[in-house]
C-alpha positions as CSV (number, residue, x, y, z in Angstrom):
1,X,59.4,98.8,33.7
2,X,62.8,100.3,32.7
3,X,63.8,100.8,29.4
4,X,66.6,98.4,29.7
5,X,64.3,95.4,30.6
6,X,61.8,96.1,28.2
7,X,64.6,95.8,25.6
8,X,66.1,92.7,27.1
9,X,62.8,91.1,26.7
10,X,62.3,92.0,23.1
11,X,60.6,95.3,22.3
12,X,62.4,96.7,19.6
13,X,62.6,100.7,20.4
14,X,66.5,100.5,20.7
15,X,66.3,104.5,19.9
16,X,64.4,105.2,22.6
17,X,66.4,102.9,24.9
18,X,69.3,104.4,23.8
19,X,68.3,108.1,24.6
20,X,67.2,107.0,27.7
21,X,70.8,105.6,28.6
22,X,72.2,108.8,27.8
23,X,70.4,111.2,29.8
24,X,70.8,108.8,32.8
25,X,74.5,108.9,32.0
26,X,74.9,112.6,31.5
27,X,73.2,113.2,34.9
28,X,75.6,110.4,36.5
29,X,78.3,112.5,34.9
30,X,77.4,115.8,36.6
31,X,77.7,113.9,40.1
32,X,80.7,112.1,39.4
33,X,82.5,115.2,38.2
34,X,82.2,116.7,41.7
35,X,83.0,113.5,43.7
36,X,86.0,113.8,45.9
37,X,88.4,111.3,45.2
38,X,88.2,109.2,48.3
39,X,84.3,108.6,47.3
40,X,85.6,107.3,43.7
41,X,88.3,105.1,45.2
42,X,86.0,103.4,47.9
43,X,83.9,102.7,44.8
44,X,86.7,101.1,43.0
45,X,87.8,98.9,46.0
46,X,84.1,97.8,46.5
47,X,83.9,97.1,42.8
48,X,87.1,94.7,43.2
49,X,85.3,92.9,46.0
50,X,82.4,92.7,44.1
51,X,84.2,91.0,41.3
52,X,86.0,88.4,43.4
53,X,82.5,87.5,45.3
54,X,80.8,87.2,42.2
55,X,83.6,85.1,40.5
56,X,81.3,82.0,40.1
57,X,78.4,84.0,38.4
58,X,80.7,85.7,36.0
59,X,82.6,82.3,35.2
60,X,79.0,80.6,34.6
61,X,78.2,83.7,32.3
62,X,81.5,83.4,30.3
63,X,80.8,79.5,30.2
64,X,77.5,80.1,28.1
65,X,79.5,82.8,25.7
66,X,82.0,80.3,25.4
67,X,79.7,77.4,24.3
68,X,77.9,79.8,21.8
69,X,80.8,81.0,20.5
70,X,82.4,77.3,19.8
71,X,78.8,76.2,18.5
72,X,79.6,79.1,15.9
73,X,82.9,77.9,15.0
74,X,84.9,80.8,16.7
75,X,88.5,80.4,16.1
76,X,91.2,79.6,18.7
77,X,92.2,83.3,19.1
78,X,88.8,84.4,19.3
79,X,88.0,82.1,22.2
80,X,91.4,83.2,23.9
81,X,90.0,86.8,23.9
82,X,86.6,85.9,25.1
83,X,87.7,83.3,27.9
84,X,87.6,84.1,31.3
85,X,89.1,81.9,34.5
86,X,90.0,82.8,38.3
87,X,93.3,84.3,37.3
88,X,91.2,86.6,34.6
89,X,89.0,87.7,37.2
90,X,91.6,88.6,39.9
91,X,93.5,90.3,37.4
92,X,90.6,92.6,37.0
93,X,90.1,92.9,40.8
94,X,93.5,93.5,41.2
95,X,93.6,96.1,38.2
96,X,90.8,98.1,39.8
97,X,93.0,98.1,43.4
98,X,95.6,99.4,41.1
99,X,93.7,102.3,39.7
100,X,92.3,103.2,43.1
101,X,95.7,103.9,44.3
102,X,96.7,106.1,41.3
103,X,96.7,109.9,41.8
104,X,93.4,111.4,41.1
105,X,93.6,113.5,38.2
106,X,90.8,115.7,38.6
107,X,91.4,119.1,39.5
108,X,95.2,119.1,38.9
109,X,96.9,122.0,38.1
110,X,98.5,121.3,34.9
111,X,100.1,124.6,34.6
112,X,99.7,128.1,36.0
113,X,101.3,131.8,35.6
114,X,100.7,135.5,36.2
115,X,99.7,137.9,33.5
116,X,101.2,141.6,33.7
117,X,98.0,142.9,34.8
118,X,97.9,140.7,38.1
119,X,95.7,138.3,36.8
120,X,96.4,134.6,37.6
121,X,95.4,131.6,35.2
122,X,95.6,128.2,35.7
123,X,95.1,125.2,33.3
124,X,93.1,122.6,35.3
125,X,92.3,118.9,34.6
126,X,88.5,118.2,34.4
127,X,86.3,114.9,33.1
128,X,85.3,114.6,29.5
129,X,82.0,114.0,30.5
130,X,80.4,110.8,29.4
131,X,82.2,108.1,27.6
132,X,81.0,105.6,25.1
133,X,83.0,102.8,24.7
134,X,82.1,99.8,21.8
135,X,84.3,96.9,22.1
136,X,84.7,93.4,20.7
137,X,84.9,89.7,22.3
138,X,86.9,90.8,25.4
139,X,84.5,90.9,28.5
140,X,87.7,92.2,30.9
141,X,87.5,95.8,29.0
142,X,84.0,96.0,31.0
143,X,85.6,96.4,34.1
144,X,88.7,98.1,33.0
145,X,87.1,100.9,31.2
146,X,84.5,101.1,33.9
147,X,87.2,101.7,36.2
148,X,89.4,104.1,34.3
149,X,86.3,106.2,33.2
150,X,85.1,106.4,37.1
151,X,88.4,107.3,38.3
152,X,88.7,110.3,35.9
153,X,84.9,111.3,36.8
154,X,83.4,110.3,33.9
155,X,80.0,108.3,33.2
156,X,80.5,105.3,30.6
157,X,78.1,103.7,28.3
158,X,79.7,100.3,27.6
159,X,78.7,98.5,24.6
160,X,80.6,95.1,24.2
161,X,80.6,92.6,21.6
162,X,76.9,90.4,21.3
163,X,79.4,87.5,21.7
164,X,80.3,88.6,25.3
165,X,77.0,90.1,26.5
166,X,76.4,87.5,29.1
167,X,79.9,88.0,30.5
168,X,79.8,91.7,30.5
169,X,76.3,91.9,31.9
170,X,77.6,89.6,35.1
171,X,80.8,91.7,35.6
172,X,78.6,94.9,35.2
173,X,76.5,93.6,37.9
174,X,79.3,93.1,40.3
175,X,80.5,96.8,39.1
176,X,77.0,98.1,39.9
177,X,77.0,96.6,43.6
178,X,80.6,99.1,44.2
179,X,79.0,102.1,43.0
180,X,76.0,101.6,45.5
181,X,78.3,100.6,48.3
182,X,80.1,103.9,47.8
183,X,76.9,106.3,47.4
184,X,77.8,106.9,43.8
185,X,74.8,106.8,40.9
186,X,74.8,103.3,39.4
187,X,73.9,105.2,36.1
188,X,77.5,106.4,36.1
189,X,78.4,103.0,34.5
190,X,75.6,101.6,31.9
191,X,75.9,98.7,29.6
192,X,73.7,98.6,26.7
193,X,71.7,95.5,27.1
194,X,70.5,94.3,23.5
195,X,72.8,92.7,20.7
196,X,70.9,95.0,18.5
197,X,73.5,96.6,16.1
198,X,71.0,99.7,15.9
199,X,72.5,100.4,19.6
200,X,76.0,101.4,17.9
201,X,74.4,103.5,15.4
202,X,72.3,105.2,18.0
203,X,75.7,105.9,19.8
204,X,77.7,107.1,16.8
205,X,74.8,109.9,16.5
206,X,76.0,111.2,20.1
207,X,72.7,110.2,21.8
208,X,71.0,114.0,21.4
209,X,74.6,115.4,22.5
210,X,74.7,113.3,25.8
211,X,77.9,111.4,24.5
212,X,81.0,113.4,24.3
213,X,83.5,111.1,23.1
214,X,83.6,107.5,21.5
215,X,86.7,104.8,22.1
216,X,86.1,102.1,19.5
217,X,88.1,98.8,20.6
218,X,88.1,96.1,18.3
219,X,88.7,95.1,14.5
220,X,89.5,97.0,11.3
221,X,85.8,96.8,10.5
222,X,84.8,98.4,13.7
223,X,87.1,101.2,14.0
224,X,86.5,102.0,10.4
225,X,82.8,102.2,10.6
226,X,83.0,104.3,14.0
227,X,85.6,106.6,12.3
228,X,83.5,107.2,9.3
229,X,80.2,107.7,10.8
230,X,80.7,108.9,14.5
231,X,79.3,112.7,14.8
232,X,81.4,113.1,18.3
233,X,85.2,112.8,18.8
234,X,86.9,109.4,18.8
235,X,89.9,107.8,20.3
236,X,90.8,105.4,17.5
237,X,92.3,102.1,18.4
238,X,93.2,100.8,15.2
239,X,94.5,97.5,14.3
240,X,97.9,96.5,15.9
241,X,100.1,95.6,12.5
242,X,103.3,95.5,14.9
243,X,106.9,95.0,13.6
244,X,110.0,93.6,15.6
245,X,113.1,94.7,13.7
246,X,116.3,92.3,14.5
247,X,119.2,94.9,13.4
248,X,122.5,94.0,12.5
249,X,124.0,94.7,15.8
250,X,121.2,92.5,17.6
251,X,122.4,89.9,20.0
252,X,120.9,86.7,18.5
253,X,120.0,85.0,22.0
254,X,118.0,88.4,22.8
255,X,116.3,88.7,19.6
256,X,115.2,85.3,20.1
257,X,113.5,85.7,23.3
258,X,111.8,89.0,22.2
259,X,110.8,87.7,19.1
260,X,109.3,84.7,20.3
261,X,107.2,86.4,23.4
262,X,106.3,89.2,20.9
263,X,104.5,86.8,18.6
264,X,103.5,83.9,20.7
265,X,103.0,85.2,24.4
266,X,99.4,86.1,23.2
267,X,98.7,85.8,19.6
268,X,95.0,87.5,19.8
269,X,96.3,91.1,21.2
270,X,97.0,94.0,19.6
271,X,100.5,94.1,20.9
272,X,101.3,91.1,19.1
273,X,104.2,91.2,16.5
274,X,102.6,90.5,13.2
275,X,105.9,91.3,11.2
276,X,109.7,90.4,11.6
277,X,112.2,92.5,9.7
278,X,115.8,90.7,9.9
279,X,118.6,93.1,8.7
280,X,120.3,91.7,5.5
281,X,123.6,92.4,7.3
282,X,122.6,89.6,10.0
283,X,120.5,87.4,8.0
284,X,123.3,84.8,7.6
285,X,123.6,84.4,11.4
286,X,120.0,85.4,12.8
287,X,117.8,84.5,10.2
288,X,117.5,80.9,10.0
289,X,117.8,80.5,14.1
290,X,114.7,82.9,14.4
291,X,112.6,81.2,11.7
292,X,113.0,77.9,13.0
293,X,112.4,78.8,16.7
294,X,109.0,80.4,15.4
295,X,107.9,77.5,13.3
296,X,108.9,75.2,16.5
297,X,107.0,77.2,18.4
298,X,104.1,76.5,16.0
299,X,104.0,79.6,14.6
300,X,103.4,79.7,10.3
301,X,105.8,81.9,9.0
302,X,105.2,83.7,5.8
303,X,108.1,85.0,4.1
304,X,110.5,86.7,1.3
305,X,112.6,84.8,-0.9
306,X,115.2,85.1,1.7
307,X,113.1,83.7,4.4
308,X,111.8,80.7,2.2
309,X,115.5,80.0,1.6
310,X,116.1,79.9,5.2
311,X,113.6,77.0,5.6
312,X,111.6,75.0,3.4
313,X,108.6,75.4,6.1
314,X,108.2,79.3,5.3
315,X,105.1,79.9,3.0
316,X,105.5,82.6,0.1
317,X,104.3,86.2,1.5
318,X,102.0,88.1,-0.5
319,X,101.9,91.8,-0.6
320,X,98.7,91.4,1.6
321,X,100.6,90.0,4.2
322,X,102.8,93.0,5.1
323,X,99.8,95.0,6.5
324,X,97.8,92.1,8.2
325,X,97.1,91.8,11.7
326,X,96.7,88.1,11.8
327,X,95.9,87.8,15.6
328,X,97.0,84.3,15.2
329,X,99.8,82.2,15.3
330,X,101.0,83.5,12.0
331,X,103.9,86.3,11.2
332,X,105.1,87.6,8.0
333,X,109.1,87.7,7.7
334,X,111.3,89.7,5.4
335,X,114.8,90.8,5.0
336,X,115.2,94.6,4.9
337,X,118.4,96.5,3.5
338,X,119.5,98.1,6.8
339,X,117.8,100.8,9.3
340,X,116.5,103.1,7.0
341,X,114.8,100.4,4.8
342,X,113.0,99.0,8.0
343,X,112.1,102.1,8.9
344,X,110.5,102.7,5.3
345,X,108.7,99.3,5.4
346,X,107.2,100.1,8.9
347,X,105.7,103.2,7.6
348,X,104.1,102.0,4.4
349,X,102.6,98.8,5.7
350,X,102.6,99.4,9.8
351,X,99.4,100.8,11.8
352,X,101.3,103.3,13.8
353,X,100.8,101.2,16.7
354,X,103.7,99.7,18.5
355,X,107.3,98.6,16.7
356,X,110.4,97.6,18.3
357,X,114.2,97.2,17.4
358,X,116.3,94.6,18.8
359,X,119.9,96.0,18.8
360,X,123.1,96.5,20.9
361,X,123.9,99.9,18.7
362,X,122.5,102.8,21.0
363,X,122.8,105.3,18.1
364,X,120.7,102.8,15.6
365,X,118.1,102.3,18.4
366,X,117.7,106.0,19.1
367,X,117.2,106.9,15.2
368,X,114.8,104.0,15.1
369,X,112.6,105.3,18.0
370,X,112.7,108.9,16.8
371,X,111.7,108.5,13.3
372,X,109.1,105.5,13.5
373,X,106.1,107.3,13.9
374,X,104.3,105.1,16.3
375,X,102.4,105.5,19.4
376,X,104.7,103.2,21.0
377,X,108.3,102.3,20.1
378,X,110.7,100.1,22.1
379,X,114.0,98.9,22.4
380,X,115.0,96.2,23.2
381,X,111.6,94.9,24.6
382,X,109.0,92.9,23.3
383,X,105.8,94.6,21.4
384,X,103.7,92.9,24.1
385,X,104.3,95.5,26.6
386,X,102.0,97.8,24.5
387,X,99.5,97.6,27.6
388,X,98.2,100.4,30.1
389,X,99.0,98.0,33.1
390,X,102.6,97.5,31.9
391,X,103.1,101.2,31.8
392,X,101.7,101.6,35.3
393,X,98.2,102.9,34.1
394,X,96.3,100.1,36.2
395,X,94.6,99.3,33.1
396,X,93.4,100.6,29.6
397,X,90.7,101.2,27.2
398,X,93.0,100.9,24.4
399,X,95.9,101.8,22.5
400,X,95.2,105.0,20.5
401,X,96.8,105.1,17.3
402,X,95.6,108.6,16.4
403,X,97.6,111.8,16.7
404,X,94.7,114.2,18.5
405,X,94.4,114.5,22.5
406,X,95.4,110.5,23.4
407,X,98.0,108.5,21.8
408,X,99.3,105.2,23.2
409,X,97.7,103.6,26.2
410,X,94.4,105.1,27.0
411,X,94.4,105.6,30.9
412,X,93.1,107.7,33.5
413,X,95.0,110.9,32.8
414,X,94.1,110.6,28.7
415,X,90.4,110.4,29.8
416,X,90.4,114.1,30.9
417,X,90.4,117.3,29.4
418,X,90.9,121.0,30.9
419,X,89.5,124.1,31.7
420,X,91.1,127.5,32.3
421,X,90.4,128.9,35.7
422,X,91.3,132.9,35.9
423,X,91.5,134.8,39.2
424,X,91.4,138.6,38.8
425,X,91.0,141.6,41.3
426,X,88.7,144.0,39.6
427,X,90.8,143.8,35.8
428,X,89.0,145.0,32.9
429,X,90.2,145.0,29.2
430,X,91.0,148.7,27.8
């Protein structure tokens, strides 16, 4: 009986289970690192086919997860992140096919040069090795993360949220079929089969050196714990306190469309706008229509005194509101005294995730995009474009908000590192 099955049936030795998962992932990573692009692509396409074929089983498992979440009084935004349907499964499958069509990064020569002594040096992309991904509530991350890791030649250990374990296991079963069909080791993509929180602690230790990097994708509490306790490198996916700044030179109709989409398209995604900043120079013409539009769309607005004066339905904003990721139909709104004040507000309260300016002033837009220190900055576009698929990456593991190695959408290329290949003809160092 495998360690995974024992744990599902109640054996409490989580540490032994996780060490076994780590050892098997490391062995699989060695195979994947040398797998040809055609074989990896064949696996990805087979995975996509298996997702479609197993649609019924996946939706049934997801239905059980949703029922449990409702029984636990989960809010609407949480249920939105958890819910799968036919469209979502097709999007997962199509995403895998898109990733298969991407250029394989492994083995790509990033740069090459020749030294005066005749030696040639190349910087070449190689897989990271074994990636641990800890995520909450979104079962589709199971497919996205597994596919991106595979394309980049990495083994992956997936630890989804306890509330989505049934959905994640059903998706993982389909992915395993694709690996098997392509002749790749099934251990290349493993899912932690227990809800026991000790599994997360075990991953943070590095699993006896078998884990090379951890990617946390979830709320501030999860990311904070991973950053504080992890003994391996972390690609931090911090909260998305995203801003839309409506500059004095903004077209009102464009601003309304962008703000509404940025906040209300999907309120539970990390790229959803959480704060609206309106230039005082445009407040007389722009503030009231923007606030009324949001309120009419069912969004609660918490604002400063100027925003409260624009509509009596606006609730007073507290200091805490300016740094809150609501992940719900709530937005903080404030007037700012020009571009410099807007940038200062974002620097003080933002999370360096995604921020946008709406303006017809090209110079102001360039200043904003240069000075706002976020992973993604946009001009005249919704913050909800903060997504690896929208960047042409096929999918993403998360939006990295740190400054080391990967930043912004973490796609295939960001899941590689590099090594140097040096070719000589008998050179020795004097």
